[in-house]
N, C-alpha and C positions, 0 to 999 in steps of 0.2 A: 707120612701123615701131613696133611695140610689143614690149615684153619681158615675159616671165612666167617665173617659176621653176617648174619641173615639180613641186616639192614643194608649191606653192601651189594645185594643182588640187583644190579642195574644193567648188566650186559646179558640179556636174555639167552642168546645162543651159547655163549660161553658157560653160563650157569647151567643150562640144559645139558651141554656136553659133559661137564664135570659131574653132574648128578647121575648120568648114565654110567659113568666109569668108576665111581667111588661109592663107598658106603658113607652115610652121613649120620652123625650122632649129635644130638643137642647137648650143649654144655652150657647150662644156665649159670647166671651169676651166683656166686656162693658168698654172701655177705659174712657168714661165720668165719671164713678164712681171714677176715680182717681183725679178729680178736687181738692178736699180738700187736698189730699196727695201731689199734685203738689204745692199747696200754702205752706204747712208745710215744704216741703223739698227744695223748690226753684228750682226744676227740673220739666220741663214740661212732666210729666209722661203720660198724655193723648196722646201727640204726640209721645212720646217714644214707648209706647205700640202699638199704631196704626202703626207706621213705622216698628217696628219689625215684627208685624203680617202680614203686607202687603208683606214684603220680604220673610217670611216663606211660606206664601201661594203661592207666585210666584215660589220659589225654590223647594217647596215640595207639599203641598196641604193645604186646609183650615182646615182639621182635626187636624193639628199639631200646630195651633195657640196657644199662651200661654194666660192664663187668667189674669184678673186684680188682682187676689188674690196674685200674686207675689209681688205687690207693695202697695196694699191698706192699709196695716198696718204700712207703713213706716212713721216715725215721723221726721227723719233727713236725710240729704243727705248721711251721712255715712251708714245708713240702706239701702238706694237705691243702693249704691256702693256694699254693702255686698250681696244684693239680686242678682245683676248682676253677681258678682264674684262667689257666692256659689250656686246659683240656676239656673239662666238663662243660663250662659255659659256651665255648666255641662249638662243641658238638651239639648242644641244645639249640644254638643259633641255626645250625644246619638243619636239624630235625624239624624245627618249627618255622623254618623259612623267615627268620628274623621277627616272628610274632612274639614280641616281648611280653605280652600279657600271659601267654602260655608258658614262657620261660619262668616268669614270676610265679605262675601256678605250680611249677615244679619246685622252685627253690625258695620262694617266699620273700618276705620283707627284709630278712637279714642279708640277703645277697643282691636283691634287685629292688631298686626304688623308682619312684616316678614323681613327676611334677605335672601340674595341669597347664596346658597351653591354651590360652583364650584365642578364639577365632579372630584373626586380625581384621576381618571384614565386618565383624559384629553380626553376621547373618547365619553362621553355621554352628555346628556343635564344637564344644571344647574337646581337646584331645590330650592324651597322656604322652609325655616324653619320658622314656625309660632310661635308666642308667644302672651300671653295675656299682654297687656300694663298696668301694675300696677306700681305705684310709692309708695315707702316707705315713710310714713309720720313721722314727729317728734315723734308722740305718739306711733309709732310702727305698726300702721294699714297700710293697703294697699288700695290705691284709684286709680281710673282711672285718666288720665290727666284731667285738669280743663275744657277743652272744648270737652270732649268725647261725652257728651250727645248732645251738640249743633251740633257737626259734624254729629251725627246719624240722627238728624231730619232736617239737612240742614240749620241750623242757624249759619253759620260761615262767617266771613268777606267776603262779595262779593258773597255768595252763598244763593240763596233763593229757597227752595223746592216748586215745583208745587203741587197743589192738584186738583184732578179731581173728587171730590166727589159730 
């Protein structure tokens, strides 16, 4: 048994050779497998992964959705923050070729912020400068704002996300 992410199909001849010799079965992300990790961490990882993948599919395609393995082993909220910071965001940087407006489209204001840069020549358009919203903790670690995950899934004061499933 071998595994391969469909997003990793970049060596055409090798990919073709493997496809001739083996059977392939799609194994889609299964957000429901994160129910226990959600309880352990206090973060609704089922909805987080579902939301991220719906946005990736809209902005890119279904082949680039991320799997539940990114979060399934998380025991604490700190581990979820680390997975977002060290795995999910770098992957999205690759997917979108550093197009931070699209990364923001996937993760939203809780994770990605921006400031406006004025054209230094006074002749051109203003541009956005993007940054990852990390807050230094007393223990020296970096975490996202306390409501970042709630913003992502639409559970912020007065906002209710619609589901059409």
